[in-house]
Backbone as a ProteinNet text record, in pm:
[ID]
protein_1_A
[PRIMARY]
MMERTIWLLRHGMRQDFEQADWFDTAVRPHDPPLSANGRQQARDTGWFLKAHGIERIYCSPFLRTVDTAGIIAAELDVPVFVEHGLCEVLKEGWFSGPPDYLASRTLQRRYAHIDPRYEPLIMPCYPEDEDAGELDERCRCVTESLLGETWQTTLLVGHGASVGGIAKALAPGVEPLQVAMCGLHQFVLRDGAWQLGYSGTGHLSITETIERFH
[TERTIARY]
-448.3	-366.7	-385.3	-398.8	-419.3	-294.8	-316.3	-204.1	-160.5	-29.6	22	140	156.2	263.6	343.2	477.5	576.8	648.6	658.2	745.4	868	986.4	1118.5	1170.2	1217.4	1268.5	1391.1	1501.9	1607.9	1577.8	1633.8	1607.3	1660.2	1621.4	1669	1810.8	1856.1	1986.5	2002.4	2128.8	2155.9	2225.8	2201.3	2256.9	2415.2	2471.6	2617.3	2672.2	2603.7	2657.6	2660	2581.6	2571.5	2631.3	2664.4	2725.8	2844.9	2964.3	3085.1	3119.7	3077.2	3116	3001.6	2900	2788.3	2830.1	2926.4	2972.1	3025.5	3090.6	3158	3071.1	2937.9	2849	2732.3	2736.7	2628.3	2615.2	2500	2478.3	2478.3	2424.9	2413.1	2479.2	2614.4	2677.1	2659.1	2619.2	2594.4	2457.6	2375.7	2239.4	2192.8	2243.5	2215.8	2068.1	2006.1	1877.1	1890	1776.2	1775.4	1823.4	1881	1920.4	1787.5	1789.4	1681.8	1648.4	1752.8	1727.9	1662.4	1706	1647	1501.1	1468.9	1324.3	1237.3	1299.4	1226	1208.2	1316.7	1302.3	1191.4	1181.7	1063.4	929.2	915.7	801.5	765.4	863.9	837.6	787.5	848.8	808.5	665.3	629.4	489.3	394.8	425.1	328.8	313.4	424.1	412.4	332.3	348.8	282.4	135.1	84.9	-53.4	-148	-110	-202.2	-189	-104.3	-75.2	-124.2	-212.2	-280.6	-201.4	-95.9	-13.4	-99.5	-101.4	-179.3	-102.6	30.3	105.4	257.4	339.9	481.7	556.6	655.4	752.4	886.2	962.4	1084.4	1183.1	1318.5	1431.8	1425.4	1485.7	1479.6	1584.3	1671.8	1760.3	1689.7	1732.9	1656.4	1630.8	1734.2	1716	1606.1	1581.8	1467.6	1337.8	1345.5	1221.3	1173.2	1276.6	1240.7	1168.5	1232.9	1176.9	1034.3	1016.9	890	778.2	821.9	731.2	678.4	764.2	724	631.5	662.1	572.9	435.4	442.7	318.5	222.3	278.9	200.4	128.3	193.4	124.1	16.7	43.7	-55.5	-157.1	-126.6	-213.3	-225.4	-111	-107.8	-14.1	-25.8	53.5	202.5	293.7	435.9	470.3	535.1	581.6	729.2	798.4	944.6	990.5	1048.2	1090.8	1238.3	1296	1452.6	1503.8	1434.3	1487.1	1519.1	1474.1	1505.8	1622.9	1704.2	1808	1932	2020.8	2151.1	2228.3	2313.6	2396	2485.2	2493.8	2569.1	2716.3	2784.3	2925.4	3009.4	3101	3190.9	3266.2	3307.9	3384.9	3301.5	3168	3078.7	3021.5	3018.7	2954.6	3053.3	3085.4	3176.5	3107.9	2978.4	2893.4	2760.3	2661.2	2523	2470.3	2418.4	2368	2241.8	2238.7	2114.5	2020.4	1897.1	1793	1697.8	1638.8	1537.9	1417.1	1353.7	1232.8	1118.8	1031.6	920.8	828	815.5	731.8	794.6	928.7	1002.7	982.2	990.6	982.8	836.4	737.5	607.7	578.8	657.7	640.4	699.6	786.2	841.2	745.7	685.6	598.6	475.7	361.8	244.8	192.7	233.1	179.7	256.2	366	434.1	347.7	334.6	259.9	362.2	355.6	449	421.8	304.8	270.8	326	381.8	431.2	552.9	561.2	675.5	749.7	885	958.9	959	950.2	953.5	1088.2	1192.2	1322.6	1418.9	1503.9	1594.5	1742.5	1809.4	1942.2	2046.3	2140.3	2251.5	2371.8	2438.8	2563.3	2680.7	2787	2802.1	2750.1	2727.7	2685.7	2805.2	2820.7	2925	2854.5	2856.4	2786.6	2845.8	2971.6	3048.3	3009.4	2976.4	2927.8	2788.4	2716.4	2572.6	2478.5	2524.1	2436.4	2332	2373.8	2272.1	2173.5	2207.3	2108.8	2016.5	2061.9	1986.2	1883.5	1928.3	1836.6	1726.1	1768.7	1674.3	1570.9	1616.7	1525.2	1421.3	1467.8	1383.6	1281.8	1327.4	1230.6	1130.3	1170.3	1080.2	970.8	1020	916.5	821.2	872.2	789.8	686.4	733.3	650.2	536.4	570	469.4	368.1	396.9	286.9	197.5	219.6	135.9	19.5	-83.4	-205.8	-196.8	-164.5	-163.6	-166.2	-210.8	-210	-100.4	-79.7	21.7	93.3	222.1	301.6	427.9	484.2	613.5	714.5	835.7	936.2	1052.7	1086.6	1188.9	1316.8	1423.7	1546.4	1671	1776.4	1909.7	1948.7	2062.7	2108.3	2119.5	2181	2201.6	2074	1980.9	1856.6	1763.8	1753.6	1665.4	1715	1854	1899.7	1882.7	1902.5	1881.2	1734.7	1634.6	1495.6	1462.3	1509.5	1491	1530.9	1650.7	1713.6	1623.1	1569.1	1484.5	1356.3	1299.7	1171.6	1188.4	1296.6	1311.4	1460.3	1510	1653.9	1705.2	1627	1675.9	1681.1	1639.2	1638.3	1777.8	1820.6	1947.3	1957.4	2073.2	2087.6	2037.9	1959	1899.9	2003.7	1976.5	2050.5	1986.1	2048.7	1986.3	2030.9	1985	2011.3	1926.4	1959.2	1888.4	1743.9	1652.2	1512.5	1477.8	1563.9	1530.4	1420.7	1322.5	1191.9	1181.2	1137.6	1128.5	998.3	922.2	797.3	809	764.6	761.9	610	561.1	418.2	418.2	339.4	323.3	214.9	245.5	148.5	178.4	76.6	92	203.7	216.5	308.3	456.9	479.5	621.9	617.9	731.3	742.3	806.6	745.7	797	826.7	935.1	977.5	908.6	843.7	776.6	853.4	801.8	870.8	1004.3	1111	1239.9	1328.3	1349.2	1435.7	1416.2	1450	1441.5	1362.1	1284.2	1212.1	1103.6	1071	964.3	1027.8	1158.8	1232.9	1264.7	1253.9	1299.5	1449.6	1509.7	1651.3	1712.2	1814.4	1886.5	2038.8	2104.2	2247.9	2302.9	2425.7	2487.3	2577.4	2601.7	2682.2	2603.2	2636	2583	2674.5	2622.9	2702.5	2633.3	2715	2665.6	2709.7	2623.9	2646.1	2659
1613.2	1514.7	1508.6	1392.1	1384.3	1430.8	1514.9	1561	1435.1	1412.5	1301.8	1358.9	1291	1338	1219.2	1242.2	1144.3	1209.7	1147	1186.1	1091.1	1155.3	1074.3	1094.5	982.5	982	895.8	946.2	869.3	803.7	679.8	618.4	697.9	660.5	734.9	688.5	748.9	718.6	570.7	525	382	340.5	218	174.5	184	143.2	139.4	275.9	376.2	513.1	572.9	515.3	570.6	475.8	352.4	258.7	197.5	247.8	210.3	64.5	-6.1	-141	-242.5	-192	-272.3	-391	-364.6	-462.4	-583.1	-560.2	-665.6	-786.5	-762.2	-869.4	-890.9	-811.8	-815.6	-950.6	-1006.1	-1130.7	-1104.5	-985.2	-945.5	-807.7	-799.1	-668.1	-578.4	-637.1	-549.5	-489.3	-519.1	-472.6	-414.8	-304.8	-248.8	-200.4	-203.4	-149.6	0.2	63	199.8	203.9	311.6	344.9	384	412.2	472.2	611.8	685.7	813.5	806.3	702.7	684.8	644.6	567.6	537.8	648	744.2	860.2	946.3	956.6	1030.5	974	842.5	780.2	812	815.3	849.8	993.8	1086.8	1230.1	1239	1160.9	1169.9	1119.3	1006.8	963.1	1055.9	1129.6	1231.3	1340.5	1385.8	1495.4	1447.9	1327.2	1289.2	1252.2	1250.7	1212.2	1300.4	1424.2	1517.3	1523.5	1432.5	1440	1328.2	1246.2	1153.4	1040.1	992.3	880.1	752.6	695.8	577.2	442.3	450.5	334.2	372.5	281.5	304.3	195.5	241	146.8	175.3	58.7	86.9	-22	16.6	-68.4	-190.7	-305.3	-424.1	-423.5	-321.9	-313.4	-284.5	-332.6	-327.6	-190.1	-98.2	37.3	108.1	74.2	138.7	68.3	-66.9	-136.3	-84.9	-66.2	-9.5	127.3	209.3	346.7	336.5	256	246.5	184.8	75.7	10.6	102.2	184.6	275.7	382.5	434.8	538	466.8	345.6	282.6	256.6	224.5	207.3	343.9	456.8	580.5	609.8	574.8	608.3	501.8	381.1	260.2	245.9	225.9	204.6	93.3	21.3	-100.4	-53.5	-138.2	-122.1	-235.2	-196.8	-285.1	-272.8	-392	-398.6	-405.7	-296	-279.2	-265.7	-372.3	-385.7	-274.5	-217.5	-104.7	14.6	22	139.6	114.2	0.1	-40.3	53.1	32.9	106.2	72.7	165.5	136.6	22.5	-81.2	-204.8	-202.6	-120.2	-97.8	-221.2	-258.8	-377.1	-347.4	-223.4	-182.8	-180.8	-181.7	-179.8	-324.7	-408.2	-547	-637.1	-750.6	-851.8	-945.9	-937.6	-1018.2	-961	-1022.4	-972.7	-980.1	-868	-874	-965.1	-1036.9	-1114.1	-1032.4	-1034.7	-961	-1055.3	-1004	-1078.6	-1091.2	-1206.4	-1222	-1131.9	-1103.5	-1011.4	-1074	-1210.8	-1269.1	-1265.2	-1265	-1256.7	-1109.4	-1008.7	-869.6	-837.5	-908.8	-886.5	-924.1	-1015.4	-1047.2	-932.9	-851	-732.5	-608.4	-601.8	-483.6	-541	-528.4	-598.7	-544	-413.5	-342.6	-385.6	-464.1	-512.1	-617.7	-590.8	-696.4	-800.8	-919.9	-1019.9	-1070.5	-1040.2	-1084	-1000.5	-877.5	-787.7	-843.9	-833.8	-880.1	-755.6	-744.4	-627.9	-607.8	-476.8	-443.1	-443.4	-413.7	-409.8	-488.2	-565.6	-649.3	-607.9	-514.7	-468.6	-582.4	-572.3	-660.2	-616	-712.9	-677.7	-724.9	-638.6	-504	-404.6	-283	-171.4	-63.3	-10	90.6	228.9	300	422.4	526	525.1	619.9	594.1	471.3	434.1	465.5	519.4	551.9	437.4	324.6	210.9	244.9	324.9	363.3	448.6	547.3	644	566	464.2	382.1	309.1	240.7	170.2	256	381.2	471.1	515.9	534.2	577.3	464.8	333	218.6	204.2	213.8	186	302.3	421.7	538.5	522.9	486.2	463.5	352	238.5	131.2	169.1	247.1	287.7	379.4	460.5	549	474.4	351	274.5	203.3	219.8	159.9	252.4	194.7	272.8	337.9	462	545.5	693.4	775.9	925.1	990.6	935.9	986.1	883.2	877.6	764.6	812.3	730.7	755.8	650	692.8	603.7	617.8	505.3	516	436.5	521.2	458.4	506.9	527	557.8	690.7	740.1	866.5	857.7	741.8	728.8	708.8	627.2	603.1	724.7	786	909	1020.8	1036.4	1133.1	1094.9	967.1	913.6	930.1	904.3	913.5	1057.8	1146.6	1290.5	1332.8	1290.3	1319.8	1272	1158.8	1092.4	1171.1	1212.6	1289.6	1426	1500.3	1637.9	1668.8	1640.5	1646.3	1796	1894.4	2023.1	2069.5	1996.2	2036.9	2011.7	2109.8	2100.8	1966.2	1907.2	1786.2	1800.7	1705.9	1714	1697.2	1757.6	1734.8	1614.9	1504.2	1373	1337.5	1413.3	1393.9	1271.6	1216.1	1103.2	1151	1076.7	1112.8	1242.2	1290.7	1405.9	1375.1	1461.5	1435.6	1539.2	1484.9	1560.4	1539.5	1645.8	1624.4	1668.9	1576.3	1613.1	1601.1	1707.3	1715.3	1724.2	1638.9	1643.2	1736.2	1849.7	1952	1990.7	1985.1	2021.9	1948.9	1814.4	1735.1	1737.4	1821.4	1837.5	1818.1	1750.1	1730.5	1848	1909.1	2030.9	1983.6	2040.8	2017.9	2112.8	2057.1	2131.1	2126.7	2067.2	2057.7	1977.9	2030.1	1960.4	2001.4	1895.1	1922.9	1837.4	1886.6	1810.9	1887.5	1984.1	2065	1996.7	1874	1788.8	1708.2	1711.6	1612.5	1688.7	1609.3	1660.4	1634.8	1540.7	1499.4	1509.3	1576.6	1595	1578	1546.9	1549.2	1672.3	1705.3	1829.1	1794.3	1661.2	1620.7	1510.9	1502.7	1393.1	1275.3	1158.4	1037.5	937.6	854.3	764.2	622.1	525.4	389.3	372.8
-1314.7	-1258.1	-1105.6	-1042.7	-892.9	-821.6	-725.8	-634.8	-554.4	-542.2	-461.6	-369.3	-258.9	-165	-123.4	-134.6	-87.7	27.6	140.2	253.2	252	253.1	257.6	398.7	452.7	589.7	605.5	648.6	693.1	829.2	853.3	980.2	1091.4	1215.8	1337.4	1379.2	1490.7	1544.1	1564.6	1527.6	1535.1	1669	1709.9	1837	1833.6	1726.7	1717.7	1714.7	1674.1	1670.5	1813.7	1900.2	2036.8	2142.2	2099.9	2191.7	2124.6	2145.2	2078.8	2083.2	2192.7	2216.5	2163.6	2105.2	2055.5	1969.6	1875.4	1780.9	1859.5	1971.6	2050	2083.5	2105.2	2137.7	2039.3	1932.7	1838.2	1768	1758.9	1674.5	1522.6	1481.9	1352.8	1340.4	1347.4	1356.2	1232.2	1116.3	996.9	990.9	1100.8	1088	1229.3	1268	1403.9	1413.8	1526.7	1550.4	1584.3	1615.3	1660.1	1811.1	1848.7	1986.9	2057.4	2191.1	2257.8	2208.4	2164.9	2108.5	1977.5	1892.7	1762.3	1774.9	1874.1	1890.1	1927.1	2010.2	2040.5	1915.5	1829.5	1701.7	1618.2	1614.7	1536.7	1588.5	1730.7	1792.9	1754	1761.4	1734.8	1581.3	1493.4	1357.4	1334.6	1406.8	1395.6	1446.4	1558.3	1610.1	1510.8	1449.2	1354.6	1232.4	1187.4	1063.6	1077.1	1194.3	1222.1	1144.6	1129.1	1056.5	909.3	852.1	708.5	629.9	670.7	585.4	524.3	588.7	539.3	534	412.5	384.5	411	380.4	395.5	404.1	450.4	470.3	399	320.2	259.5	326.8	362.2	434.5	380.1	397.1	360.6	454.4	414.9	505.4	623.4	629.5	742.9	868.9	984.8	1104.8	1159.4	1131.9	1182	1103.2	978.2	903.9	944.5	956.8	997.9	1144.5	1236.5	1370.3	1352.1	1267.2	1249.8	1193	1082.4	1021	1111.8	1189.3	1282.5	1386.1	1447.6	1551	1491.7	1379	1314.9	1277.8	1226.7	1180.7	1306.2	1419.1	1538.6	1575	1553.8	1576.1	1481	1351.4	1244.9	1210.9	1260.1	1223.9	1083.3	1017.9	866.8	842.3	727.7	700.3	656.7	683.2	640.4	545.1	435.9	331.2	322.1	346	338.6	193.8	149.7	0.2	-5.9	-66.7	-71.7	-160.3	-250.4	-330.8	-256.9	-126.2	-49.8	37.5	27.7	120.3	110.2	196.5	204	77.7	31.8	-78.7	-41.8	-125.9	-88.1	-141.7	-71.1	-99.6	-56.4	-138.9	-110.6	19.1	38	151.4	284.1	279.6	396.7	427.9	323.7	341.4	281.2	348	293.4	192.2	187	96.3	98.4	20.9	26.4	163.1	218.7	352.8	371.5	484.3	510.2	594.8	563.3	632.6	698.1	810.2	881.8	789.3	794.8	704.7	751.9	657.2	688.4	803.8	800.9	900.7	1040.5	1038.1	1174.5	1218.5	1121.4	1157.4	1203.6	1150.9	1188.1	1339.1	1386.4	1528.5	1613.3	1553	1626.6	1606.3	1495.8	1455.9	1379.9	1443.7	1389.4	1258	1228.7	1106	977.2	986.7	874.5	798.5	664.1	582.1	525.7	573.8	534.4	389.6	332.5	197.3	88.3	122.2	24.6	-43.7	-174.2	-252.8	-302.5	-259	-303.8	-455.6	-498	-630.6	-695.2	-620	-660.4	-569.9	-622	-545.1	-585.8	-508.7	-550.6	-550.8	-645.5	-650.7	-576.4	-516.2	-440.5	-526	-535.3	-471.8	-565.3	-507.4	-584.6	-592.8	-714.5	-742.1	-743.1	-632.3	-621.4	-724.5	-740.8	-827.1	-978.8	-1005	-1139.7	-1173.9	-1077.1	-1097.3	-1070.7	-1012.2	-983.8	-882.2	-783.2	-678.1	-744.4	-817.8	-882.5	-970.3	-1044.2	-1128.6	-1046.4	-937.4	-856.6	-793.2	-748.7	-686.8	-794.5	-911.8	-1026.7	-1041.1	-1049.9	-1079.5	-963.2	-837.5	-732.6	-721.3	-751.2	-745.5	-850.2	-980.3	-1078.7	-1046.2	-981	-947.1	-829.2	-733.3	-629.3	-674.9	-770	-828.1	-903.5	-938.1	-1007.4	-906.5	-777.4	-670.3	-640.2	-571.2	-548.3	-411	-412.5	-290.8	-328.3	-238.1	-261.1	-177.4	-54.1	35.8	103.1	91.7	145.7	208.2	293.6	359.7	324.3	274.2	235.9	337.4	405.9	514.1	457	446.6	385.7	457.8	389.7	437.4	373.4	420.5	363	209.8	165.9	18.6	-63	-6.7	-79.1	-74.2	34.8	45.7	-49.4	-47.4	-145.8	-291.8	-319.7	-455.1	-503	-414.8	-450.1	-473.5	-382.1	-405.2	-545.3	-578.6	-711.2	-825.2	-805.9	-908.4	-929	-811.7	-814.9	-867	-824.5	-859.1	-880.6	-998.7	-1026.4	-1003.5	-1009.5	-989.5	-850.1	-751.5	-617.6	-561.2	-471.4	-401.6	-325.3	-317.9	-237.2	-88.6	-44.3	87.5	199.1	313.4	431.6	505.4	502.2	543.2	682.5	774.2	914.5	960.6	1071.9	1131.7	1160.4	1099.7	1103.5	1039.8	952.8	877.1	778.3	767.5	696.2	585	458.3	339.4	273.4	237.4	183.3	31.7	-56.9	-199.8	-245.9	-307.1	-348.7	-500.4	-564	-709.5	-746.9	-814.3	-861	-1009.2	-1087.4	-1228.4	-1296.1	-1257.5	-1320.5	-1273.9	-1171.3	-1118.3	-973	-918.2	-779.1	-720.2	-612.7	-540.2	-393.1	-347.8	-212	-121.2	-17.1	87.2	221.6	319.7	445.4	426.3	485.3	479	597.9	686.3	798.4	917.3	1034.1	1160	1269.8	1225	1320.6	1398.1	1356.9	1424.5	1530.8	1550.8	1640.3	1776.5	1885.6	2012.5	2037.3	1957.3	1970	1828.1	1817.5	1687.6	1697.3	1592.9	1594.3	1532	1564.5	1497.7	1379.1	1356.5	1243.9	1163.4	1035.4	954.4	956.1	982.1	973.7	881.9	816.4	708.8	747.9	694.8	720.6	867.7
[MASK]
++++++++++++++++++++++++++++++++++++++++++++++++++++++++++++++++++++++++++++++++++++++++++++++++++++++++++++++++++++++++++++++++++++++++++++++++++++++++++++++++++++++++++++++++++++++++++++++++++++++++++++++++++++++

């Protein structure tokens, strides 16, 4: 069986987490971009991954994940595919309705490595009940679908919830990941089983001391 590698990455630090009044003037308050520190975290991650043979990047459609993926892709010169199955958990308490996302062609004007022809494999339904297992099922489905794609080493950029859910789908026996901002986790398929390799924030020059969600 061919050895394959998946790197899982939570997006970098968000603008609204570091600028308390950002919502006051935001045009799209449900979809914050990266902060300056988050962009540096993404650059750090890109530099770290240069030696690891990433062939393509899949990312959630939210701007903070697209920013993270786009910055890394520029370092690695690889394509980015916007995959809705990697999105944030769509809790009713977090979103008043189905979130609107910027179109891939609009995002490509921001990051040239985004492929606007890519069709998402999974389209999550709003709202999602995380406690009822809907997030776990979505992560299982997107993991299975992505494993059917043609790549040997890939990077998936998501959120705390989707990164944790995909890790659980790959290796159910692994302890829950610490999903810090731009925390990176390597899973390698050997002898039919996914094994956790690198896991943490040691590649970053900027880290947080607490875990924050949404």
